[in-house]
C-alpha positions in Angstrom: -7.3 43.8 37.5 -3.8 42.4 36.9 -4.9 39.0 38.5 -8.1 38.8 36.3 -6.2 39.3 33.0 -3.1 37.2 33.6 -2.8 34.4 30.8 -2.6 32.0 33.9 -5.2 30.9 36.4 -4.4 31.4 40.2 -5.9 29.6 43.2 -5.6 28.9 46.8 -6.6 25.8 48.8 -6.8 24.8 52.4 -5.2 21.5 53.8 -8.7 19.6 53.1 -8.0 20.7 49.4 -11.2 22.7 49.2 -10.7 25.8 46.9 -11.1 29.2 48.7 -9.8 31.3 46.0 -9.4 31.1 41.8 -9.1 33.8 39.5 -12.1 34.5 37.1 -10.1 33.6 34.0 -10.8 30.0 34.9 -13.9 30.0 32.8 -11.3 30.7 29.7 -9.4 27.8 30.5 -11.9 25.2 32.1 -15.1 26.5 31.0 -16.4 26.5 34.6 -17.0 29.8 36.3 -15.2 30.6 39.9 -18.7 29.9 41.8 -18.6 26.3 40.3 -15.3 25.6 41.3 -16.5 27.0 44.9 -19.4 24.8 45.0 -17.8 21.7 43.5 -14.2 22.1 44.8 -14.1 18.9 46.7 -14.8 17.0 43.2 -11.6 18.8 41.9 -9.8 15.5 41.7 -12.6 13.6 39.9 -12.1 16.0 37.0 -8.4 14.8 36.7 -7.2 12.1 34.1 -7.1 8.6 35.7 -3.9 8.0 34.5 -2.7 11.2 36.2 -4.5 11.2 39.4 -2.2 9.3 41.6 0.8 11.7 40.7 -1.3 14.4 41.9 -2.5 13.3 44.8 0.5 12.2 46.0 2.2 15.7 45.3 -0.5 17.6 46.9 -0.3 15.8 50.2 3.5 15.9 50.0 2.8 19.7 49.8 1.5 20.2 53.2 4.5 17.6 54.4 7.9 17.8 53.5 8.1 19.2 49.8 6.7 22.5 50.6 6.1 23.1 46.7 5.9 21.2 43.5 5.9 21.5 39.7 3.9 19.0 37.8 2.0 18.5 34.3 -1.1 16.5 34.1 -4.5 16.4 32.3 -7.9 17.5 33.4 -11.3 17.4 32.1 -12.9 20.9 31.0 -16.7 21.4 31.3 -17.5 20.7 27.5 -15.8 17.1 28.2 -12.6 17.8 26.6 -9.0 16.9 28.0 -6.4 19.8 28.3 -2.7 19.4 29.9 -2.0 21.9 32.7 1.4 23.0 34.1 0.7 23.6 37.8 3.3 25.2 40.3 2.4 25.1 44.0 3.9 26.0 47.2 2.7 26.4 50.8 2.4 29.4 53.0 1.8 29.7 56.9 -0.8 32.2 57.4 -2.4 33.7 60.6 -3.5 31.4 63.3 -1.4 28.7 62.3 -3.4 28.0 59.2 -1.6 26.7 56.2 -2.6 27.2 52.3 -1.6 26.0 49.0 -1.0 28.9 46.9 -0.8 27.7 42.8 -0.6 29.0 39.3 -1.4 26.8 36.5 -1.1 27.3 33.0 -2.7 25.6 29.8 -0.1 23.8 28.0 -2.4 21.7 25.7 -1.1 23.5 22.6 2.5 22.7 23.4 1.9 19.1 24.4 0.2 18.5 21.3 3.1 20.0 19.4 5.4 17.7 21.1 3.3 14.7 20.5 3.1 15.8 16.8 6.8 16.1 16.6 7.4 12.5 18.1 4.8 11.3 16.0 6.4 12.5 12.6 9.9 11.3 14.0 8.2 7.7 14.7 6.8 7.7 11.2 10.0 9.0 9.5 11.8 6.2 11.4 9.4 3.6 10.5 10.3 4.2 6.7 13.8 3.1 7.3 13.0 -0.2 9.3 9.7 -1.5 8.1 9.9 -3.9 5.1 6.4 -3.4 3.2 3.6 -0.7 2.9 0.9 -2.7 4.8 3.0 -2.9 7.9 4.2 0.9 7.7 0.4 1.8 7.2 -0.1 -0.1 10.6 2.7 1.7 12.5 1.4 5.1 10.9 -2.1 4.3 12.2 -0.8 3.4 15.4 1.5 6.8 15.9 -1.5 9.0 14.3 -3.5 7.7 17.4 -1.2 9.5 19.9 -2.4 12.7 18.6 -5.7 12.2 16.9 -8.5 9.4 17.0 -7.7 6.8 14.3 -10.2 4.1 14.9 -11.6 4.8 11.4 -8.4 5.5 9.1 -7.7 4.6 5.5 -5.0 5.0 2.7 -6.7 5.6 -0.8 -4.8 5.3 -4.2 -6.5 6.9 -7.2 -5.9 5.1 -10.6 -6.6 7.4 -13.3 -6.9 4.9 -16.0 -9.8 3.0 -14.6 -11.2 6.1 -12.6 -11.1 3.8 -9.3 -9.9 4.0 -6.0 -8.0 1.1 -4.0 -7.7 0.9 -0.5 -4.5 -0.5 0.5 -5.2 0.1 4.1 -8.6 0.6 5.6 -9.5 0.1 9.3 -13.3 1.0 9.5 -16.1 0.3 12.2 -18.8 -0.1 9.5 -17.5 -0.3 5.8 -15.0 -2.8 4.4 -14.2 -1.7 0.9 -11.1 -2.8 -1.2 -11.8 -0.8 -4.2 -14.6 1.2 -5.5 -15.4 3.7 -8.5 -13.9 6.9 -7.8 -17.2 8.9 -9.3 -18.1 11.7 -7.3 -17.3 10.0 -3.9 -15.8 12.5 -1.2 -12.6 10.8 -1.7 -12.4 11.6 -5.2 -13.5 15.3 -4.6 -10.3 15.6 -2.7 -8.2 14.2 -5.2 -9.6 16.2 -7.8 -9.4 19.7 -5.6 -5.8 18.9 -4.5 -7.1 20.3 -1.1 -7.6 19.2 2.4 -11.0 18.6 3.4 -12.9 19.3 6.8 -16.3 17.6 6.2 -18.9 18.0 8.8 -22.7 16.8 8.0 -23.6 20.4 6.9 -20.6 20.8 4.7 -21.3 17.3 3.1 -25.2 18.3 2.7 -23.9 21.3 0.7 -21.8 19.4 -1.2 -24.1 16.8 -2.4 -26.7 19.8 -2.9 -24.3 21.4 -5.4 -23.8 17.9 -7.1 -20.0 17.8 -6.2 -20.2 14.5 -4.2 -22.5 11.8 -4.0 -22.2 9.5 -0.6 -21.7 5.4 -0.8 -21.2 3.5 2.4 -22.3 4.4 5.8 -22.7 8.3 6.5 -20.5 9.7 9.0 -20.8 12.5 11.6 -17.4 14.1 10.7 -14.6 13.1 7.7 -11.2 14.5 7.5 -9.3 13.9 4.2 -5.9 15.3 3.0 -4.5 14.7 -0.5 -1.4 12.5 -1.0 1.2 14.3 -3.3 4.3 13.6 -5.1 5.6 16.4 -7.0 2.4 18.1 -7.0 0.6 15.0 -8.6 -2.1 13.8 -6.2 -2.0 9.7 -6.1 -4.4 9.5 -3.2 -5.7 10.5 -0.1 -5.6 9.7 3.9 -8.8 10.0 5.8 -10.0 9.6 9.4 -13.9 9.7 10.4 -16.1 9.0 13.0 -19.6 7.9 13.0 -20.8 9.0 16.5 -19.3 11.9 17.3 -19.4 15.3 15.3 -16.9 16.7 17.8 -14.2 14.1 17.9 -11.7 16.5 15.2 -11.1 20.2 14.9 -9.6 22.0 12.1 -6.2 21.9 13.7 -6.1 18.1 12.8 -6.1 18.9 9.1 -2.6 20.2 9.8 -1.5 17.0 11.5 -3.0 14.9 9.1 -1.3 17.2 6.1 2.1 17.1 7.8 1.8 13.1 8.0 0.4 12.7 4.3 3.6 14.0 3.3 5.6 11.3 4.8 3.0 8.8 3.6 3.3 10.1 -0.1 7.2 9.7 0.2 6.8 6.3 1.7 4.6 5.2 -1.0 7.1 6.4 -3.5 10.2 4.8 -1.9 8.5 1.6 -1.4 7.0 1.5 -4.8 10.3 2.4 -6.5 12.0 -0.5 -4.5 9.5 -2.9 -5.4 9.6 -1.7 -9.1 13.7 -2.0 -8.8 13.2 -5.7 -7.6 10.9 -6.6 -10.0 13.0 -4.9 -12.7 15.9 -7.0 -11.6 14.1 -10.0 -11.5 12.6 -9.5 -15.0 16.2 -8.9 -16.2 17.5 -12.0 -14.6 14.8 -14.0 -16.4 15.4 -12.2 -19.5 19.0 -13.2 -19.5 18.0 -16.7 -18.8 15.9 -16.5 -21.7 18.6 -14.7 -23.9 21.2 -17.8 -22.7 18.7 -20.7 -23.1 17.2 -19.7 -26.6 20.4 -18.5 -28.4 22.0 -21.8 -26.6 19.3 -23.9 -28.4 19.8 -22.1 -31.7 23.8 -22.6 -31.6 23.1 -26.4 -30.6 20.8 -26.8 -34.0 23.4 -24.7 -36.0 26.2 -26.9 -34.8 24.2 -30.0 -36.0 23.4 -28.5 -39.3 26.9 -27.7 -39.8 27.7 -31.4 -39.2 25.5 -32.5 -41.5 26.6 -30.2 -44.2 30.0 -31.3 -43.8 29.4 -34.7 -43.9 26.7 -35.1 -46.5 27.0 -31.8 -48.3 23.5 -31.2 -47.6 22.7 -27.7 -48.8 19.3 -27.6 -47.3 21.2 -27.3 -44.0 22.3 -24.2 -45.0 18.8 -22.8 -44.9 18.4 -24.2 -41.3 21.3 -22.3 -40.6 20.1 -19.0 -42.0 16.8 -19.5 -40.0 18.5 -20.0 -36.6 21.0 -16.9 -37.3 17.9 -14.8 -37.8 15.8 -16.4 -35.0 19.0 -15.4 -32.6 19.4 -11.7 -34.0 15.5 -11.5 -33.4 16.0 -13.0 -29.9 18.7 -10.7 -29.1 16.6 -7.7 -30.5 13.5 -8.6 -28.3 15.6 -8.7 -25.3 16.9 -5.1 -26.0 13.6 -3.8 -26.5 12.6 -5.5 -23.1 15.5 -3.7 -21.5 14.4 -0.4 -23.0 11.0 -1.3 -21.8 12.1 -1.7 -18.3 14.1 1.2 -18.2 11.2 3.5 -19.4 8.6 2.1 -16.9 8.0 -0.9 -14.8 4.3 -1.4 -15.7 3.6 -4.2 -17.9 1.8 -3.5 -21.1 -1.2 -4.7 -23.0 -0.4 -7.6 -25.8 -2.8 -8.6 -28.5 -2.1 -12.3 -27.9 -3.4 -13.5 -31.1 -0.7 -11.5 -32.9 2.1 -12.7 -30.4 1.2 -16.2 -31.5 1.0 -15.5 -35.2 4.3 -13.8 -34.9 6.1 -16.9 -33.7 4.3 -19.6 -36.0 7.2 -19.0 -38.8 9.8 -20.1 -36.2 8.0 -23.7 -36.4 7.6 -24.9 -39.9 7.7 -28.3 -39.5 4.3 -28.3 -37.2 0.9 -27.5 -38.2 -0.3 -24.9 -35.9 -4.3 -23.8 -36.0 -5.1 -20.7 -33.8 -8.7 -19.8 -32.9 -9.9 -16.8 -30.6 -8.5 -13.4 -29.7 -7.8 -11.6 -26.4 -5.4 -9.3 -24.7 -3.5 -9.6 -21.8 -0.9 -7.7 -20.1 2.9 -9.0 -20.3 6.0 -7.6 -21.7 8.5 -8.7 -24.4 9.1 -12.0 -22.5 5.8 -13.2 -23.7 7.3 -14.3 -27.2 9.7 -16.4 -25.3 6.9 -18.2 -23.0 5.0 -19.2 -26.1 7.9 -20.5 -28.0 9.4 -22.6 -25.4 5.9 -24.0 -24.7 5.7 -25.0 -28.7 9.5 -25.8 -28.5 8.9 -28.3 -25.6 5.8 -29.9 -27.3 8.0 -30.3 -30.4 11.3 -31.8 -29.1 10.1 -33.8 -26.0 6.3 -34.4 -27.1 7.4 -35.3 -30.6 4.0 -33.3 -32.1 3.5 -32.7 -35.5 0.7 -30.4 -35.1 -1.0 -27.9 -32.4 -4.1 -26.3 -31.6 -3.5 -23.0 -29.9 -7.2 -21.8 -28.3 -7.4 -18.2 -27.1 -10.3 -17.1 -24.8 -11.0 -14.6 -22.3 -13.4 -13.9 -19.1 -14.0 -11.0 -17.1 -10.1 -10.9 -15.3 -8.0 -13.4 -17.3 -6.9 -14.1 -20.9 -6.4 -18.1 -21.1 -4.1 -19.7 -24.0 -4.3 -23.3 -24.3 -1.6 -24.8 -26.4 -3.0 -28.6 -27.1 -0.5 -30.7 -28.6 -0.9 -34.4 -29.9 2.5 -36.1 -29.1 3.7 -38.0 -26.4 1.6 -37.6 -23.1 3.4 -36.2 -20.0 3.3 -38.8 -16.9 1.0 -37.7 -14.3 3.8 -37.7 -11.5 5.8 -35.1 -13.7 3.1 -32.8 -14.7 4.0 -30.5 -11.4 7.8 -31.5 -11.9 8.3 -30.2 -15.4 8.6 -26.4 -14.2 11.0 -26.6 -11.6 14.6 -25.2 -12.5 16.9 -27.7 -13.6 14.4 -30.7 -13.9 15.4 -33.0 -16.5 13.6 -35.8 -18.4 13.4 -38.1 -21.4 15.6 -40.1 -23.0 18.3 -37.6 -23.6 18.1 -35.8 -20.1 17.2 -32.3 -21.5 16.8 -30.0 -18.8 13.6 -28.3 -18.0 15.2 -24.8 -18.1 12.7 -23.5 -21.0 9.8 -24.4 -19.1 11.3 -22.9 -15.6 11.4 -19.8 -17.6 7.7 -20.0 -18.7 6.8 -20.5 -15.0 9.0 -17.8 -13.8 7.9 -15.3 -16.3 4.2 -16.1 -16.1 4.4 -16.0 -12.3 5.9 -12.2 -12.6 2.9 -11.2 -14.7 0.7 -12.2 -11.9 -0.8 -15.0 -13.9 -0.5 -19.2 -14.0 0.9 -21.9 -16.0 -0.3 -25.5 -15.7 -0.5 -28.6 -18.1 -3.4 -31.2 -18.5 -3.8 -34.1 -20.3 -5.2 -33.9 -23.9 -7.5 -36.5 -25.4 -6.8 -39.3 -26.8 -3.3 -38.2 -26.4 -0.6 -35.5 -25.7 -0.7 -32.4 -23.6 -2.3 -29.0 -22.9 -0.5 -26.3 -21.6 -2.5 -23.6 -20.1 -1.3 -20.1 -19.6 -3.8 -17.6 -18.0 -2.7 -14.0 -18.0 -4.3 -10.8 -16.5 -6.4 -8.6 -18.5 -6.1 -5.8 -16.2 -3.4 -4.8 -13.7 -2.9 -2.7 -10.5 -0.9 0.6 -11.6 
């Protein structure tokens, strides 16, 4: 009875490898009865994992040679088809009539091996946080490491946008579905986000949730689905999930623990990488803001200096009005940049601006030209949008010598397009792509193109685009396309 109740399995084989004794608790470990083992004892090696077979065979043959004993670890397939790890300790004993037998004891160490792999996986993921530059590469590494402990053939990372109630998949490897974004609705992913709890979803679980009206399915149905919420400071930002389309037994509830451990690392990674990106964006925007500040105020100072010279030489008091106007404009520029800095310190996201309001706010700065505005629209930007529009108009006045401008605002599903059409000097075709370059100069006075470079840089930061076209019969059309929605 002591042998039969032991936590390990005892065995005895002859030199030919035939099992002559095995304790009855073999069924607990392998699922096979002792009788099945005796009957198929010559097939024992066929149950051993291919990668471990040579090691086991070599040690077994050496056991009856010079070694006399061994202790090895290897994988073997249970009756239900699952692989388990064994720790096998064996030795040879000489018995009567000169026959030799190998005696051994093996222990199921699957859980220990699993724990070791999990620890290694977590270490590798944590290490990847420090050496991988972007989130996509990090997700690739996470899936690679995760595959060492559970099947990650179908694996995705989902992020939730509460404002649009939509889900985006920054990383998705799937045998059947290829989504980038989808409405959150009553998807199983949204269910995990809403409950904030892991879900081990067999087909029966899914059917019950559908019957209760808690979820609706999209995409190809899976045999089994595991999802764990991604949390940052108790706020659910998304989900990581694995699934199988053909094997309902591929995962166990223990795999939820693994995904939960990994979800914490992924959530931290997303938080850190987003913070890095936002910091980089903020620094770039502040650099652009400083360029705007220097450029715009320098322009005002040049005008003020010229007005002062004229006033001194000609005693033209109208120049005092021009000086006062430019001083107010400079103060307004400084205030807007202060607002911009406060805006960036509070959050890195862009904000929604009414484009027609921005245009009408800056028109008073250009009293010498007639500006006609048509259309309305909104787009995501920051306070630098004022300088973008001012620089475009200022460029048309200074270099295009225009006396009038049409500003047309129009929208499609994705973009708000603003067209600044002047009627001055046309831009030569070979310069259309150069005028936005930093430091580019043109015209008789050799004015630098820093203003248009700022325009290009700022619009790029918004995820938009700016370009120039010919106007008919003369002049130029500067086209600014800004996004109506942004990823948050």
